[in-house]
N, C-alpha and C positions, 0 to 999 in steps of 0.2 A: 290847642296851643303847643308849641315845641319848647322843651326845656333842656338845658345842658347840665346834667347832674354832676356834682362833685364826687359822686360815688360811681363805681363801675356797674352798679345795679341799675336796672331800668326803673322807670317811674312806677310801673305796676308792681315790681318787686319791692320797692320802697314802701308802697302803700300796704302791701301784704305784711311787711315787717312791722310797720306801725300798728296795724290791727292786731298782730300777734302780741306785741308788747302791751297793747291795751288790754288784751285778755289776761295776760299775766298779772298786770296791775290789779285788775278786777278780782281775779281768783285769789290773789294774796290778801285781799281786803284793804288795799291801799287807796281805793277810790269807790266810795259809796254813791249810789244814784248816778248822777252825771258828772261827778267830781273828776278833776284831773285833765291834763292836756299834754300832747306830744307834738314835737315838730322836727322837721329835717330840712337843712339848707340844701336846696337844689342847685343853686349857683349864686353869684354875687347879687342877684336882684330878686330871687324868688325863694319862698319857703313853703314847704308842704306842711300842713297842720291839721289837727283834729278839729271837728266842729263843736259848737256849743250845744248844750242840752241833749246829750246822747251818752248812754252808758258806754264806757270804754271797753266793757266786756262783750259788747254785741255790735261793734262797728263793722261796716263793710268797706272795702276799698273805695267804692263809689261815694261814700259819705265824706271823704276827706276834701280839704280845701287847699287852695294856693293863694298866698298873699305876697305883697311886695315888702320891702324892708321897712316901710312905714306903717305896715299893718293893713293896707288897703286890699280888699279881696279881689283877686284876679280870676279865680275859677272855683267851681264847686257849687253843688245844688243846695247845700246847707250853709248856714252862717258860720263864719270862722269863730274859733275860740275867743271868748271875751278877755282872756289873759295873754293873748299873743304878744303884747308889748313886752312882757317879761322875757319871753323867749328871744325876741328880736334884740333887746338890750344886751343880753348875754352874748349873742352872736356878734354884735357890733364890737363888744369889748374883747372878745376872744376869736381871732380869725381861725384858730385851730378847731373850734367847736362847730360841728355840723348838726348836732341833735341836742334837744332839751326835753327833759321829762319833768313834769310837775304833778304831784299827787299828795295824798294825805296819809302816809303810813302811820298807823296808830301809835306805835311806841316812840318813834322820832317826833311825831306831832305832840305827844305828851310833854316832851322836853321843850317844844316850841311854846306850849301853853304855860308851862311852869317857868319859862325863860331860864332854864337850867343849862349851864354849859356842858358840852359833851366831854367827859374826862378823857385824857390821853394816857398812854403808857399802861394799857391794860391787856389788849389782845394783839399779838403779832400781826395778824392779817389786817387789822384796822390801821396799825401804824404804817404798814407798807402800802396799802391800797387807798386809804382815806387821808390819814393825817389829822390835823386839827380841823374841826368843823365849826364854822361861825354861825351866829344867829343874827338876823337882821333886826332893825327897828320895825315896829308895826306901822303899816299904812293900809287904807282901804284897798282891797284888791281891784284890779282892772285897769287902772290908769297908769300914766307914765311915772307919777310920783311913787307909786307902789313898785313899779319895775326898777326904778333907780335905787331902791334900797339894797339891791345886790351888788351894785357897782364897787363898793369898797372891798369886796371879797372875791370876786370872780377870778382874779389873777392868781390867787393863792389857794384855791380850793376847787374841787369838781363837784361838790355838793354843798348846798347852803340850806340852813333851817330858816324858814320864814316865820317870824314871831306870830303866835296865835293863828297859824294858818296851815303849814305843812312843810314840804320840802321841794327843792328844785335841784336837779342834777343834770350834768351835761358832759358831752364827750364827742369824739369824732364819728361814732356810729350810734344808732338808736339803742343797740344792745348794751354798749358801754355806758351810755347815759343812764340807762335803767339800772345797771349793775350797782352804781354807787348808792342809789336809794335802797336797794335790797340789802346791801351790806350794812348800811347805816341803821336800818330798822332792826335787823337781826342783832346788831351790837347794842342798841338801846334796850331791846328786850332782855338780852343777857345781863346788862347792867342792873335792870330792875329786879330780875330773878336773884342775882347775887346779893343785892341789897336786902331783899326779903329773907335770904338765908342768914344775913348778919353783917356782911361787909364786902367791899371791893378791895382786892389785893392788887397793888400796883407793881409794875416792873420797876427795877432800879434805873437810875439814869444811865449807867453803863450798859445794861441790857437793852434799853431803848436806843442808845447810841449805836449799838451793833445792828439793830433793825434798820435804823436810818442809813447806815453804811451799806447794808444789803439793798435797801431801796434805791440808793444812788447807783449801785453796781448794776441793777436791773433796768436802769434808765428812767426811773421815776423821779420827779422833782418834789421838793418839800421845802417850804419857807424856813423851816428850822435848820436847813443846811446852807442858807444864804449868808453872804458876807454881812457882818453886823450882828448876827445872832449867836456868835461864838460864846458869849458870856451869859446867855439867857438860860434859864432853867427849862430844859426841853419838855419837862413833864408838867409845867405850870401854866399851860394855855397862854404863853407869852405872845403868840402870833396875833391873836385877836383880842387880847385883854383890854387894849386901849379903846375898843369899841363898846365895851360893856356898859359904860355910863350912858351912852346915847341910845342903846338898844334895850335897856331895862333888864339886862342879865344880872 
């Protein structure tokens, strides 16, 4: 079949890239067994994705599948990922997103299990590249009801913690979609280590404001910079606080 990719890369190059990210996910310990899935939007009708029941560390390009925007499989010898609806929902909500990565990074997933909100105003890199990170309500994985849990958050974040499950991150390339997950898990690990040492020391509101100004200068968006947020406490998780009651945070 012929596909018209949204990327300048060929289909074979995109398959190699997904397999490479799969190996990185596996080697980082973000996906045990056959956990996790990766996708890339080829055009407005077709999405390349990983298959179900395969270790992401040992995938071959020939293992990958192509589905339509409803999740129907169009190509591939193996069966498509059982959680592709999550990926497709994010792509429908965000036209700028071409790739979605879902896995179970242990430190971030620990926050998902504890339903503990991710603190803000701690690390400069996290403020600039991630911002506030939401936690969804829990639903049984695989169906549209589960996929819909990310809808309230996808416009204001590039990485979402799935309650009692893992993470999902997304971006214009496979590499960028994966980056957010790696940054988040490293941050969660640092938070845990700092807590073990005794405490987490927070940046001041002014110090964080300077980082947000830098973020805007570099062309990154952040809901804390939007109109209507001027009087909010930028270090108090105000962006997603209203969702905590329904998500169990």
